[in-house]
C-alpha atoms as a printed R data frame, in Angstrom:
    type eleno elety resid chain resno       x       y       z
1   ATOM     1    CA   UNK     A     1  -4.729  81.739 -48.178
2   ATOM     2    CA   UNK     A     2  -4.079  79.876 -45.009
3   ATOM     3    CA   UNK     A     3  -8.003  80.140 -44.057
4   ATOM     4    CA   UNK     A     4  -9.017  78.693 -47.517
5   ATOM     5    CA   UNK     A     5  -6.808  75.888 -46.951
6   ATOM     6    CA   UNK     A     6  -8.163  75.229 -43.836
7   ATOM     7    CA   UNK     A     7 -11.604  75.479 -45.258
8   ATOM     8    CA   UNK     A     8 -10.881  73.215 -48.073
9   ATOM     9    CA   UNK     A     9  -9.383  70.709 -45.769
10  ATOM    10    CA   UNK     A    10 -12.166  71.079 -43.446
11  ATOM    11    CA   UNK     A    11 -14.785  70.493 -46.601
12  ATOM    12    CA   UNK     A    12 -12.594  67.740 -47.743
13  ATOM    13    CA   UNK     A    13 -12.789  66.130 -44.327
14  ATOM    14    CA   UNK     A    14 -16.735  66.233 -43.981
15  ATOM    15    CA   UNK     A    15 -17.153  65.123 -47.774
16  ATOM    16    CA   UNK     A    16 -14.760  61.951 -46.933
17  ATOM    17    CA   UNK     A    17 -16.675  61.233 -43.768
18  ATOM    18    CA   UNK     A    18 -20.275  61.694 -45.285
19  ATOM    19    CA   UNK     A    19 -19.009  59.342 -47.951
20  ATOM    20    CA   UNK     A    20 -17.747  56.784 -45.625
21  ATOM    21    CA   UNK     A    21 -21.131  57.045 -43.791
22  ATOM    22    CA   UNK     A    22 -23.051  56.704 -47.136
23  ATOM    23    CA   UNK     A    23 -20.798  53.675 -47.635
24  ATOM    24    CA   UNK     A    24 -21.621  51.932 -44.250
25  ATOM    25    CA   UNK     A    25 -25.557  52.718 -44.344
26  ATOM    26    CA   UNK     A    26 -25.329  51.242 -47.876
27  ATOM    27    CA   UNK     A    27 -23.197  48.301 -46.514
28  ATOM    28    CA   UNK     A    28 -25.746  47.843 -43.597
29  ATOM    29    CA   UNK     A    29 -28.861  47.988 -46.147
30  ATOM    30    CA   UNK     A    30 -26.828  45.357 -48.300
31  ATOM    31    CA   UNK     A    31 -26.445  42.953 -45.613
32  ATOM    32    CA   UNK     A    32 -29.906  43.568 -44.358
33  ATOM    33    CA   UNK     A    33 -31.394  42.434 -48.032
34  ATOM    34    CA   UNK     A    34 -28.938  39.613 -48.190
35  ATOM    35    CA   UNK     A    35 -30.275  38.217 -44.775
36  ATOM    36    CA   UNK     A    36 -33.834  39.098 -46.019
37  ATOM    37    CA   UNK     A    37 -33.408  37.109 -49.019
38  ATOM    38    CA   UNK     A    38 -31.396  34.040 -47.441
39  ATOM    39    CA   UNK     A    39 -34.253  33.869 -44.675
40  ATOM    40    CA   UNK     A    40 -36.921  34.035 -47.653
41  ATOM    41    CA   UNK     A    41 -35.064  31.250 -49.562
42  ATOM    42    CA   UNK     A    42 -34.649  29.154 -46.211
43  ATOM    43    CA   UNK     A    43 -38.259  29.527 -45.592
44  ATOM    44    CA   UNK     A    44 -39.322  28.583 -49.147
45  ATOM    45    CA   UNK     A    45 -36.979  25.728 -49.098
46  ATOM    46    CA   UNK     A    46 -38.382  24.115 -46.186
47  ATOM    47    CA   UNK     A    47 -41.966  24.361 -47.480
48  ATOM    48    CA   UNK     A    48 -40.443  22.584 -50.649
49  ATOM    49    CA   UNK     A    49 -38.992  19.697 -48.407
50  ATOM    50    CA   UNK     A    50 -42.488  19.200 -46.917
51  ATOM    51    CA   UNK     A    51 -44.415  19.395 -49.977
52  ATOM    52    CA   UNK     A    52 -44.715  15.653 -50.318
53  ATOM    53    CA   UNK     A    53 -46.087  15.285 -47.224
54  ATOM    54    CA   UNK     A    54 -48.125  17.951 -45.824
55  ATOM    55    CA   UNK     A    55 -51.330  15.833 -45.253
56  ATOM    56    CA   UNK     A    56 -51.673  12.922 -42.744
57  ATOM    57    CA   UNK     A    57 -49.028  10.657 -42.015
58  ATOM    58    CA   UNK     A    58 -49.731   7.752 -44.033
59  ATOM    59    CA   UNK     A    59 -46.074   6.323 -43.924
60  ATOM    60    CA   UNK     A    60 -46.151   2.435 -43.293
61  ATOM    61    CA   UNK     A    61 -47.597  -0.672 -44.698
62  ATOM    62    CA   UNK     A    62 -51.608  -1.222 -45.350
63  ATOM    63    CA   UNK     A    63 -53.828  -4.146 -46.452
64  ATOM    64    CA   UNK     A    64 -57.194  -2.933 -48.234
65  ATOM    65    CA   UNK     A    65 -60.190  -4.475 -45.838
66  ATOM    66    CA   UNK     A    66 -63.111  -2.696 -47.797
67  ATOM    67    CA   UNK     A    67 -63.660  -1.119 -51.003
68  ATOM    68    CA   UNK     A    68 -67.298   0.160 -52.072
69  ATOM    69    CA   UNK     A    69 -66.160  -0.738 -55.542
70  ATOM    70    CA   UNK     A    70 -65.495  -4.067 -55.110
71  ATOM    71    CA   UNK     A    71 -68.549  -5.340 -52.632
72  ATOM    72    CA   UNK     A    72 -69.956  -6.884 -55.499
73  ATOM    73    CA   UNK     A    73 -66.944  -8.527 -56.968
74  ATOM    74    CA   UNK     A    74 -66.637 -12.255 -57.230
75  ATOM    75    CA   UNK     A    75 -62.927 -12.081 -57.918
76  ATOM    76    CA   UNK     A    76 -60.834 -12.697 -54.832
77  ATOM    77    CA   UNK     A    77 -58.728  -9.474 -54.284
78  ATOM    78    CA   UNK     A    78 -56.064  -8.693 -52.009
79  ATOM    79    CA   UNK     A    79 -53.839  -5.349 -52.026
80  ATOM    80    CA   UNK     A    80 -51.072  -4.106 -49.803
81  ATOM    81    CA   UNK     A    81 -49.650  -0.518 -50.014
82  ATOM    82    CA   UNK     A    82 -46.435   0.650 -48.567
83  ATOM    83    CA   UNK     A    83 -46.083   4.352 -48.364
84  ATOM    84    CA   UNK     A    84 -42.889   6.283 -47.897
85  ATOM    85    CA   UNK     A    85 -43.864   9.581 -47.010
86  ATOM    86    CA   UNK     A    86 -40.477  11.093 -46.437
87  ATOM    87    CA   UNK     A    87 -39.737  10.215 -50.213
88  ATOM    88    CA   UNK     A    88 -43.147  10.329 -51.397
89  ATOM    89    CA   UNK     A    89 -43.029   7.122 -52.741
90  ATOM    90    CA   UNK     A    90 -45.514   3.935 -52.926
91  ATOM    91    CA   UNK     A    91 -45.469   0.393 -53.845
92  ATOM    92    CA   UNK     A    92 -48.655  -1.746 -54.364
93  ATOM    93    CA   UNK     A    93 -48.791  -5.412 -53.998
94  ATOM    94    CA   UNK     A    94 -52.180  -6.827 -55.763
95  ATOM    95    CA   UNK     A    95 -53.760  -9.978 -56.154
96  ATOM    96    CA   UNK     A    96 -56.625 -10.329 -58.494
97  ATOM    97    CA   UNK     A    97 -58.091 -13.737 -58.514
98  ATOM    98    CA   UNK     A    98 -55.503 -16.647 -58.785
99  ATOM    99    CA   UNK     A    99 -51.756 -16.315 -59.686
100 ATOM   100    CA   UNK     A   100 -48.923 -13.984 -58.536
101 ATOM   101    CA   UNK     A   101 -48.916 -10.565 -56.768
102 ATOM   102    CA   UNK     A   102 -48.501  -7.642 -58.939
103 ATOM   103    CA   UNK     A   103 -46.127  -4.830 -57.960
104 ATOM   104    CA   UNK     A   104 -46.827  -1.461 -58.921
105 ATOM   105    CA   UNK     A   105 -44.802   1.670 -57.723
106 ATOM   106    CA   UNK     A   106 -44.951   5.430 -58.098
107 ATOM   107    CA   UNK     A   107 -44.749   8.704 -56.083
108 ATOM   108    CA   UNK     A   108 -47.509  10.689 -54.850
109 ATOM   109    CA   UNK     A   109 -48.070  13.996 -52.838
110 ATOM   110    CA   UNK     A   110 -50.392  15.857 -50.872
111 ATOM   111    CA   UNK     A   111 -52.332  19.319 -50.959
112 ATOM   112    CA   UNK     A   112 -53.870  19.234 -47.414
113 ATOM   113    CA   UNK     A   113 -55.352  15.935 -47.081
114 ATOM   114    CA   UNK     A   114 -56.055  15.215 -50.730
115 ATOM   115    CA   UNK     A   115 -53.500  13.162 -52.107
116 ATOM   116    CA   UNK     A   116 -52.442  12.873 -55.841
117 ATOM   117    CA   UNK     A   117 -49.925  10.827 -57.787
118 ATOM   118    CA   UNK     A   118 -48.530   9.012 -60.484
119 ATOM   119    CA   UNK     A   119 -47.551   5.286 -61.341
120 ATOM   120    CA   UNK     A   120 -43.729   4.849 -62.479
121 ATOM   121    CA   UNK     A   121 -45.133   4.225 -66.177
122 ATOM   122    CA   UNK     A   122 -46.417   7.947 -66.272
123 ATOM   123    CA   UNK     A   123 -50.207   7.135 -65.710
124 ATOM   124    CA   UNK     A   124 -51.703   9.259 -63.201
125 ATOM   125    CA   UNK     A   125 -53.890   8.034 -60.372
126 ATOM   126    CA   UNK     A   126 -57.744   7.664 -61.714
127 ATOM   127    CA   UNK     A   127 -58.616  10.365 -59.456
128 ATOM   128    CA   UNK     A   128 -57.397  12.114 -56.059
129 ATOM   129    CA   UNK     A   129 -57.869  10.505 -52.867
130 ATOM   130    CA   UNK     A   130 -59.247  12.322 -49.761
131 ATOM   131    CA   UNK     A   131 -57.103  10.774 -47.083
132 ATOM   132    CA   UNK     A   132 -57.797  10.452 -43.417
133 ATOM   133    CA   UNK     A   133 -56.442   8.178 -40.610
134 ATOM   134    CA   UNK     A   134 -57.927   7.416 -37.433
135 ATOM   135    CA   UNK     A   135 -55.879   4.978 -35.431
136 ATOM   136    CA   UNK     A   136 -54.725   2.140 -37.513
137 ATOM   137    CA   UNK     A   137 -57.213   2.623 -40.197
138 ATOM   138    CA   UNK     A   138 -56.531   4.642 -43.181
139 ATOM   139    CA   UNK     A   139 -59.634   5.561 -45.289
140 ATOM   140    CA   UNK     A   140 -59.507   7.000 -48.565
141 ATOM   141    CA   UNK     A   141 -62.648   8.671 -50.626
142 ATOM   142    CA   UNK     A   142 -62.345   9.227 -54.121
143 ATOM   143    CA   UNK     A   143 -62.536  12.797 -55.351
144 ATOM   144    CA   UNK     A   144 -62.063  15.196 -58.337
145 ATOM   145    CA   UNK     A   145 -63.263  12.689 -60.893
146 ATOM   146    CA   UNK     A   146 -67.408  12.851 -61.392
147 ATOM   147    CA   UNK     A   147 -67.439   9.264 -62.973
148 ATOM   148    CA   UNK     A   148 -65.824   7.338 -59.773
149 ATOM   149    CA   UNK     A   149 -67.364   7.531 -56.326
150 ATOM   150    CA   UNK     A   150 -65.179   4.932 -54.337
151 ATOM   151    CA   UNK     A   151 -64.230   4.476 -50.556
152 ATOM   152    CA   UNK     A   152 -61.455   2.499 -49.963
153 ATOM   153    CA   UNK     A   153 -60.490   1.204 -46.041
154 ATOM   154    CA   UNK     A   154 -56.997   0.096 -45.263
155 ATOM   155    CA   UNK     A   155 -55.649  -1.358 -41.876
156 ATOM   156    CA   UNK     A   156 -52.161  -0.945 -40.826
157 ATOM   157    CA   UNK     A   157 -50.120  -4.224 -41.032
158 ATOM   158    CA   UNK     A   158 -46.834  -5.787 -42.054
159 ATOM   159    CA   UNK     A   159 -46.842  -6.877 -45.630
160 ATOM   160    CA   UNK     A   160 -45.953 -10.627 -45.362
161 ATOM   161    CA   UNK     A   161 -42.583 -11.537 -46.723
162 ATOM   162    CA   UNK     A   162 -44.166 -14.186 -49.115
163 ATOM   163    CA   UNK     A   163 -46.083 -11.390 -50.736
164 ATOM   164    CA   UNK     A   164 -43.365  -9.102 -51.359
165 ATOM   165    CA   UNK     A   165 -41.290 -12.283 -52.717
166 ATOM   166    CA   UNK     A   166 -44.051 -13.782 -54.868
167 ATOM   167    CA   UNK     A   167 -44.613 -10.102 -56.574
168 ATOM   168    CA   UNK     A   168 -44.058  -9.751 -60.398
169 ATOM   169    CA   UNK     A   169 -42.867  -6.069 -61.222
170 ATOM   170    CA   UNK     A   170 -45.760  -4.836 -63.375
171 ATOM   171    CA   UNK     A   171 -44.420  -1.040 -63.230
172 ATOM   172    CA   UNK     A   172 -43.357  -0.805 -67.111
173 ATOM   173    CA   UNK     A   173 -46.349   0.054 -69.120
174 ATOM   174    CA   UNK     A   174 -46.304  -3.047 -71.404
175 ATOM   175    CA   UNK     A   175 -47.169  -5.070 -68.355
176 ATOM   176    CA   UNK     A   176 -49.735  -3.478 -66.524
177 ATOM   177    CA   UNK     A   177 -53.230  -4.505 -66.296
178 ATOM   178    CA   UNK     A   178 -54.830  -1.196 -67.138
179 ATOM   179    CA   UNK     A   179 -58.337  -2.233 -66.137
180 ATOM   180    CA   UNK     A   180 -57.463  -2.062 -62.472
181 ATOM   181    CA   UNK     A   181 -54.993   0.102 -60.370
182 ATOM   182    CA   UNK     A   182 -56.222   0.548 -57.141
183 ATOM   183    CA   UNK     A   183 -55.049   4.444 -56.727
């Protein structure tokens, strides 16, 4: 009986050790899986943070110096745009003919060098814009709209304070002149 007792104790010890090893192995795999999932979430989270600006860095203030759609225009047009790449927001100050500057706001994002966006009243850009920077020159070419072929060239500038102060907020849909939105 004593040998049987020793055998039972020995078998119990082996089962107990095997069970503890299985728990340790499972614990190790759990930790590994948790670290893997955490790492994937971290990488995905970082990509999401950069989603608004994964194209050229257009942060800053710009003045329109030429536009293929305005070459024959008899109306005096002045347009300034301020881009905040970190927040993916823009402000446009435009003056068409006489009167006050109009202020339009909204958001934008990039897919490679293609910019798309929406005005704050929910109206999407007329098209997407292929965007490139060369020094202090920002060139935007329309893309994705077969009815619109336009190239706009902007120069880096500081928007004059009187332009900002003079601007009327035309972001609400009821006030916007829908015939001309520069983006």
